[in-house]
C-alpha positions as CSV (number, residue, x, y, z in Angstrom):
1,M,9.1,-20.7,9.1
2,A,8.5,-20.7,13.3
3,E,5.9,-18.8,13.9
4,L,6.5,-15.3,15.5
5,T,3.7,-14.4,17.4
6,G,0.8,-15.9,19.5
7,K,0.8,-20.2,20.4
8,R,-1.2,-21.1,17.0
9,R,0.6,-21.2,13.6
10,L,0.1,-19.2,10.6
11,P,-0.9,-21.5,7.6
12,G,2.1,-23.2,5.5
13,Q,0.8,-20.9,2.3
14,F,0.7,-18.0,4.5
15,W,4.4,-18.3,4.5
16,V,5.0,-18.6,1.0
17,L,2.9,-15.6,0.5
18,W,5.0,-13.7,3.2
19,T,8.5,-14.8,1.7
20,A,7.1,-14.1,-2.1
21,T,6.5,-10.4,-0.9
22,L,9.6,-10.3,0.9
23,V,11.4,-10.9,-1.6
24,N,9.4,-8.8,-4.6
25,R,9.8,-5.7,-1.6
26,V,13.4,-6.1,-1.1
27,G,14.2,-5.2,-4.8
28,G,11.1,-2.6,-5.0
29,F,13.8,0.2,-5.7
30,V,12.0,2.3,-8.3
31,I,9.1,3.4,-6.6
32,I,11.5,4.6,-4.0
33,F,13.8,6.8,-5.9
34,L,11.3,7.7,-8.7
35,T,10.7,11.0,-7.9
36,I,14.8,12.2,-7.9
37,Y,15.0,9.8,-11.1
38,L,13.0,11.8,-13.0
39,T,13.9,15.2,-11.8
40,T,17.4,14.5,-11.9
41,Q,18.3,12.0,-14.6
42,R,15.4,13.1,-17.1
43,G,14.8,16.4,-16.7
44,F,11.6,16.9,-15.3
45,S,10.1,19.7,-13.6
46,P,8.8,18.3,-9.2
47,T,5.1,18.7,-11.1
48,A,6.1,16.7,-14.2
49,A,7.6,14.2,-12.2
50,G,4.6,14.0,-9.9
51,L,2.5,13.5,-13.4
52,V,4.1,11.0,-14.0
53,I,4.1,9.1,-11.0
54,G,0.1,10.3,-10.6
55,L,0.4,8.4,-14.1
56,Y,1.2,5.3,-12.2
57,G,-1.6,5.4,-9.6
58,V,-4.4,5.6,-12.5
59,G,-3.1,2.4,-14.0
60,G,-3.3,1.3,-10.6
61,A,-6.6,2.2,-10.0
62,V,-7.6,0.5,-14.0
63,G,-5.3,-2.3,-12.1
64,V,-6.7,-3.1,-8.9
65,T,-10.2,-3.0,-10.2
66,A,-9.4,-6.0,-12.8
67,G,-7.3,-7.6,-10.8
68,G,-10.4,-8.0,-7.7
69,H,-13.0,-8.9,-10.5
70,L,-10.0,-11.9,-11.5
71,A,-9.2,-12.8,-8.5
72,D,-13.4,-13.3,-7.9
73,R,-13.6,-15.4,-11.4
74,W,-10.8,-16.0,-12.9
75,G,-8.6,-17.3,-9.4
76,R,-6.1,-15.2,-6.8
77,R,-3.3,-17.6,-8.0
78,P,-3.3,-16.8,-11.9
79,T,-4.5,-13.4,-11.1
80,A,-0.9,-12.4,-8.8
81,L,1.2,-14.9,-11.7
82,L,0.0,-12.4,-14.7
83,S,0.9,-9.2,-12.1
84,L,4.3,-10.3,-10.9
85,F,5.2,-11.2,-14.6
86,A,3.9,-8.6,-16.1
87,G,4.9,-6.0,-13.9
88,S,8.7,-7.7,-14.1
89,A,8.1,-7.1,-18.0
90,L,7.9,-3.7,-17.6
91,M,9.9,-2.3,-15.2
92,L,12.5,-2.7,-17.6
93,A,10.6,-1.2,-20.6
94,L,10.0,2.0,-18.0
95,G,14.0,1.7,-17.2
96,V,14.6,2.0,-21.1
97,A,12.2,5.1,-21.9
98,R,13.8,8.2,-22.8
99,G,11.4,10.5,-23.7
100,P,8.6,12.2,-21.6
101,A,5.8,10.7,-23.6
102,E,7.1,6.6,-22.9
103,I,7.9,7.5,-19.9
104,A,4.1,8.4,-18.9
105,A,2.9,5.1,-21.0
106,A,5.5,3.0,-19.7
107,A,4.5,4.1,-15.9
108,L,1.1,4.2,-16.6
109,L,1.3,0.5,-17.8
110,L,3.2,-0.3,-14.9
111,G,0.8,0.6,-12.1
112,A,-1.8,-1.7,-13.8
113,A,0.1,-4.6,-14.0
114,A,1.8,-3.9,-10.3
115,E,-1.4,-3.4,-8.3
116,S,-3.6,-5.6,-9.8
117,A,-1.9,-8.3,-7.5
118,R,-3.5,-6.4,-4.3
119,P,-6.7,-8.1,-4.3
120,A,-5.4,-11.0,-5.3
121,L,-2.8,-11.3,-2.3
122,G,-5.2,-9.8,0.2
123,A,-7.9,-12.3,-0.9
124,M,-5.4,-15.4,-0.2
125,I,-4.7,-14.3,2.7
126,A,-8.6,-13.5,4.0
127,D,-9.4,-17.3,2.2
128,I,-6.0,-18.7,4.1
129,V,-6.0,-17.6,7.5
130,P,-9.2,-17.7,10.3
131,G,-10.8,-14.6,11.3
132,E,-9.8,-15.2,15.1
133,D,-6.2,-15.1,13.0
134,R,-6.4,-11.9,10.6
135,M,-5.0,-9.5,12.9
136,R,-1.8,-11.3,13.5
137,A,-1.7,-12.6,10.0
138,F,-2.1,-9.0,8.5
139,S,0.7,-7.4,11.1
140,T,2.8,-10.5,10.6
141,Y,2.7,-9.4,6.6
142,Y,3.0,-6.2,6.3
143,W,6.3,-6.6,8.7
144,A,7.0,-8.4,5.9
145,I,6.9,-5.7,3.4
146,N,8.6,-3.0,5.3
147,L,11.6,-5.2,6.3
148,G,11.8,-5.5,2.2
149,F,11.1,-1.5,2.3
150,A,13.6,-1.2,4.6
151,V,16.1,-3.3,3.0
152,S,16.0,-2.0,-0.8
153,A,15.6,1.7,0.6
154,V,19.3,1.8,1.6
155,V,20.5,-0.5,-0.9
156,A,18.9,1.7,-3.7
157,G,20.5,5.1,-2.2
158,F,23.7,3.3,-3.1
159,A,23.6,1.1,-6.5
160,A,22.3,4.4,-7.6
161,R,25.4,5.6,-7.8
162,A,26.2,2.4,-10.6
163,G,23.6,4.0,-12.4
164,Y,19.7,4.5,-12.2
165,F,19.0,1.5,-14.5
166,T,20.6,-0.9,-12.4
167,L,17.8,0.1,-10.1
168,F,15.4,-0.8,-12.9
169,V,16.6,-4.1,-13.5
170,G,17.2,-5.4,-10.1
171,D,13.6,-4.5,-9.0
172,A,12.5,-6.7,-12.6
173,A,14.7,-9.3,-11.2
174,T,13.3,-9.3,-7.9
175,T,9.4,-9.2,-8.7
176,A,9.8,-12.0,-11.7
177,A,11.4,-14.5,-8.7
178,A,8.1,-13.8,-6.7
179,G,6.0,-14.7,-9.1
180,L,8.3,-18.0,-9.5
181,L,7.6,-18.9,-6.0
182,V,3.9,-18.1,-6.1
183,A,3.8,-20.5,-9.3
184,W,5.5,-23.3,-7.0
185,R,4.3,-23.1,-4.2
186,I,1.0,-21.2,-3.8
187,R,-2.1,-23.5,-4.8
188,E,-5.5,-22.1,-5.7
189,T,-7.5,-20.3,-2.8
190,K,-10.5,-19.0,-4.1
191,P,-13.6,-20.9,-1.9
192,A,-16.8,-22.1,-3.8
193,V,-19.5,-20.2,-3.2
194,A,-23.5,-21.1,-3.3
195,P,-25.3,-20.1,-7.0
196,H,-27.2,-17.4,-5.6
197,E,-23.7,-16.1,-4.2
198,E,-22.0,-16.1,-7.8
199,H,-24.9,-14.2,-9.1
200,E,-24.4,-11.3,-6.4
201,R,-20.2,-11.8,-7.2
202,G,-20.4,-10.7,-10.2
203,R,-22.1,-7.3,-9.5
204,L,-20.2,-4.2,-8.9
205,A,-23.0,-2.8,-7.7
206,T,-23.1,-4.8,-4.8
207,V,-19.7,-3.4,-3.7
208,L,-20.8,0.1,-4.5
209,R,-24.5,0.1,-2.5
210,D,-22.7,-0.8,0.5
211,R,-22.3,2.6,2.5
212,V,-20.6,1.9,5.8
213,F,-18.0,0.0,3.4
214,L,-17.8,3.1,0.7
215,G,-17.3,5.8,4.0
216,F,-14.7,3.4,4.9
217,V,-13.0,3.4,1.7
218,A,-13.5,6.9,1.6
219,C,-11.8,8.1,4.7
220,N,-8.7,5.5,3.7
221,L,-8.1,7.7,0.7
222,L,-7.9,10.8,2.9
223,V,-5.0,8.9,4.8
224,A,-3.2,7.3,1.8
225,L,-3.4,11.0,0.9
226,V,-0.8,12.1,3.3
227,M,0.9,9.0,3.4
228,L,1.9,8.6,0.2
229,Q,3.5,12.4,0.2
230,H,6.9,10.2,1.8
231,M,7.2,9.0,-1.4
232,S,6.9,12.4,-3.9
233,M,7.7,15.6,-1.8
234,L,9.5,14.4,1.1
235,P,12.8,13.7,-1.3
236,L,12.2,16.9,-2.8
237,A,11.7,18.8,0.7
238,M,15.4,17.1,1.4
239,I,17.0,18.1,-1.8
240,A,15.8,21.3,-1.0
241,D,17.4,21.7,2.2
242,G,21.2,20.8,0.6
243,L,21.0,16.6,1.4
244,P,21.3,14.2,-1.2
245,S,19.9,11.0,-2.2
246,E,21.8,8.6,-0.1
247,T,20.7,10.7,2.9
248,F,17.2,10.5,1.8
249,G,17.5,6.5,1.6
250,V,18.7,6.5,5.1
251,V,15.9,8.4,6.7
252,I,12.9,6.9,4.8
253,A,14.3,3.5,5.7
254,L,14.1,4.3,9.2
255,N,10.4,3.6,8.4
256,G,10.7,-0.2,7.6
257,V,13.9,-0.5,10.1
258,M,11.1,0.5,13.1
259,I,8.2,-1.5,11.7
260,V,10.4,-4.7,10.9
261,A,12.3,-4.1,14.9
262,G,8.8,-3.4,16.9
263,Q,5.9,-4.7,15.0
264,M,5.5,-8.0,16.5
265,A,5.1,-5.9,19.8
266,V,2.7,-4.4,17.8
267,S,1.2,-7.5,16.9
268,R,0.9,-8.7,20.2
269,L,-0.7,-4.7,21.6
270,L,-3.7,-5.0,18.4
271,A,-4.8,-8.7,19.2
272,R,-6.5,-7.1,22.4
273,R,-7.7,-4.2,21.0
274,R,-10.9,-3.1,18.6
275,P,-9.5,-2.4,14.9
276,A,-12.6,0.1,14.8
277,L,-11.0,2.6,17.8
278,V,-7.5,1.9,16.9
279,M,-7.7,3.6,13.5
280,P,-8.4,7.1,14.6
281,F,-5.9,7.3,17.2
282,A,-3.6,6.0,14.7
283,T,-4.2,8.6,12.2
284,A,-4.1,11.4,14.2
285,V,-0.6,10.3,15.4
286,I,0.5,10.0,11.2
287,G,-1.4,13.1,10.7
288,L,1.2,15.0,13.8
289,G,4.5,13.0,12.2
290,F,3.7,14.7,8.6
291,G,2.5,18.0,10.4
292,L,6.4,17.9,11.9
293,T,8.0,18.3,9.1
294,A,7.0,21.8,8.1
295,F,9.6,22.1,11.0
296,A,12.7,19.9,9.5
297,H,15.5,20.8,7.8
298,T,18.6,18.0,9.1
299,P,18.8,14.6,8.6
300,L,18.0,13.9,12.1
301,L,15.3,16.3,12.5
302,Y,13.4,14.7,9.5
303,A,14.3,10.9,10.8
304,G,12.3,12.4,13.9
305,T,9.1,12.9,11.8
306,V,9.6,9.7,9.9
307,L,9.4,8.0,13.6
308,V,6.5,9.3,14.6
309,W,4.0,9.1,11.1
310,T,5.6,5.7,11.4
311,A,4.4,4.5,15.0
312,G,1.2,5.8,13.6
313,E,1.6,3.5,10.3
314,M,2.2,0.2,12.5
315,L,-1.3,0.8,14.3
316,Q,-3.4,1.9,11.5
317,A,-1.9,-0.7,8.9
318,P,-2.9,-4.1,10.3
319,S,-6.1,-2.6,11.9
320,S,-7.2,-1.4,8.4
321,A,-6.8,-5.1,7.0
322,A,-8.7,-6.9,9.5
323,L,-11.0,-4.6,8.9
324,L,-11.3,-4.7,5.5
325,A,-11.4,-8.4,5.6
326,G,-14.3,-8.2,8.1
327,L,-16.4,-6.5,5.9
328,S,-16.1,-8.4,2.8
329,P,-18.0,-11.2,1.9
330,V,-16.7,-14.5,1.2
331,S,-18.0,-14.2,-2.2
332,M,-16.6,-11.0,-3.0
333,R,-13.3,-10.4,-1.4
334,G,-11.4,-10.2,-4.6
335,R,-14.1,-6.8,-5.3
336,Y,-13.7,-5.5,-2.1
337,Q,-10.1,-5.3,-1.6
338,G,-10.1,-4.1,-5.7
339,V,-12.5,-1.2,-4.6
340,F,-10.6,-0.4,-1.1
341,G,-7.3,-0.8,-3.8
342,L,-8.8,2.2,-5.4
343,S,-8.1,4.4,-2.6
344,W,-4.9,3.8,-2.5
345,Q,-4.6,4.1,-6.6
346,A,-6.3,7.6,-6.8
347,A,-3.8,9.0,-4.1
348,S,-0.9,7.6,-5.9
349,F,-2.2,10.2,-8.8
350,L,-3.4,13.0,-6.2
351,A,-1.0,13.2,-3.6
352,P,2.2,13.8,-6.0
353,T,-0.5,15.7,-8.2
354,L,-1.7,17.8,-5.8
355,G,1.2,17.8,-3.2
356,G,3.7,19.0,-6.1
357,A,1.6,21.8,-7.0
358,V,0.6,23.1,-3.8
359,R,4.4,23.1,-2.9
360,D,5.0,24.9,-6.1
361,L,2.4,27.9,-5.4
362,A,2.6,27.8,-1.4
363,G,5.7,26.2,-0.2
364,N,6.5,23.2,1.9
365,T,5.7,24.6,5.0
366,V,1.6,24.5,3.6
367,L,2.3,21.8,2.6
368,W,2.9,19.2,5.5
369,L,0.8,21.6,7.9
370,G,-2.3,20.7,5.0
371,C,-1.0,17.1,5.6
372,C,-1.5,17.0,8.9
373,C,-5.2,18.9,9.1
374,V,-6.1,16.1,6.1
375,A,-5.4,13.3,8.8
376,L,-6.7,14.8,12.1
377,A,-10.4,15.3,9.6
378,A,-9.8,11.7,8.4
379,A,-9.1,10.7,12.3
380,A,-12.6,12.2,13.2
381,W,-14.2,10.6,10.1
382,S,-12.9,6.9,11.8
383,L,-13.9,7.4,15.1
384,L,-17.9,8.9,13.9
385,A,-17.7,6.1,11.8
386,A,-16.3,3.0,14.2
387,S,-19.7,1.6,15.7
388,A,-21.2,1.4,12.4
389,R,-18.4,-0.8,11.4
390,E,-18.2,-2.6,14.3
391,R,-22.0,-3.9,13.6
392,R,-21.0,-4.9,10.1
393,V,-17.7,-6.8,11.0
394,A,-20.1,-8.8,14.2
395,V,-22.9,-9.7,11.5
396,P,-20.9,-11.3,8.6
397,A,-22.1,-9.6,4.9
398,E,-21.4,-12.6,3.4
399,K,-25.0,-14.0,5.9
400,D,-26.9,-12.4,3.3
401,L,-26.0,-9.6,0.6
402,A,-29.1,-8.4,-0.1
403,K,-28.7,-7.2,3.8
404,I,-25.8,-4.5,3.0
405,K,-27.6,-1.2,4.6
406,L,-27.8,0.8,1.9
């Protein structure tokens, strides 16, 4: 595959991961429409639907923790394969579940299986790609994720007309196809480590003593609480305004389309920027976009808000990934990826649960303006912490785990 940006080619193994991720994301129908499925097909209230999606997040929290451990101990490749094939089977199980308890259990287990791949894949990219190329690599990888998302959002909105079970089957099939591609073309990337690093690698406490990193994780949790409202509360807000599910699919697909169209240009821009300083600005733009949703009631206005917060996301996501790789010791990349992933999984539970409660109690306006305030607080935190993060990246943690600042 031809290089998309820059003169130096990214490694071939990276492009296999890129392709497998694209295949998986093109079929990622179910999570996009799960709120609508539960409320319109299974009779769940918005709060109950948010709770089920939250259980997916709880399972994901277990999954990323276990996945990070397995990626460092067992290996990146077997961890990714276990996640993809188990996730495919459990997607079908969720599709055939009917009772509330069955649906909740299936969502919990699916979250654990599906999300355990994240630390392994993130560690693989950090293993494969040299440090000076990681910003470009993560931006390109992020481009694949959103190309798949754009396609799946549009296709799923119309495929749902043929029956929602079609979405579950398609999602399971593409997840299995991604697993087959990894099994066929990816070799193990876990680097060999020195004996003293092997000892430290087994200690999750080492990660939990790293205050700079934990601050980074906590700040990302605030961003994730805002970002994930587009998967849970945004479709309900649009339905409340009398807009059909197809309109939501098209509007939310703008997120992926904009990223696909512009992310490579953003990659060139970010190559000359410092990730720790890009993140505060990007987070503020995300907050502005979600805050403006309080005033949107037509497809055009909803589309405008999506374009605003997408611009922030395009800057924030690759900067965050590159900074995460820089903060992570080589011997503990899986663990650090897993603990960082906990911020997203905690948000997967808290965002729909809190979002549904705020919406039921105070209405859409309070929900979206509250999102703006949370994002601005996260932006301020990132700005204040930028110098400490840059000092850590400048002196990589893998040089001496014992010197991590407490």
